N, C-alpha and C positions, 0 to 999 in steps of 0.2 A: 264332546266325547267322540273319539275317533272309533272306527270299525274294530279294532283289536281291543279296544277296552269294552265296547258293547258285546262283543264275542266272548270276552273274559266273563263278564257278567252273567251272560247265558249259560256258559260253562258251569259257572259256580251254582246257579238256580238248578241246573241239570244234575250236577254232582249232588247238591242236597237232596234233591228228589230220589236218586239212587239209592242213597243212604237210607233214607226213610223206607223206601221199598224193601230195601234188604233186611231191615229191622223187622218189618210185618211179616215177611216171609221166612225170616231166619236163613237169607241166602248170604253168607258171608262173601261169596264172589262179587255179587252185586253191591253189597255196602264197601268193600274195598275199592271197587272201580268208581263208586260214587266219590269216595275220599280223594282219588286220584285226579278226577275230573275237575273236583272243586279246587284242589290245589293248583292244576293248570289254569284255570280261571282266574283265579288269584294272580298267579305269575304273569299272565297274559295282560290283565289290568294293569298291572304295576310296570311291566317292561316293555309293553307295546310289540312284544313279539308273536308271531304265530303259534299255534297250538303245534304244528309240525316241527317248527324250529325248536321249540322248548322240548318237545319229546325227543328229538335228536340229540341235544345238549345233555338231558338226563341219561340217554342209553349210552353216551359216551363215558359217565361216570363209571 
């Protein structure tokens, strides 16, 4: 497992935690941020791209 895959898995865990935290506090912004972080983590793991590269690519859409 390379660094991008490991970071991707960590971002998924972090995103999941933010979603759960957002549900507990009824904070929609935290929940949405968690979903986005989880998605970035999955993309990182599958593509091997950095989080910043993926964010740049998404912003171009």
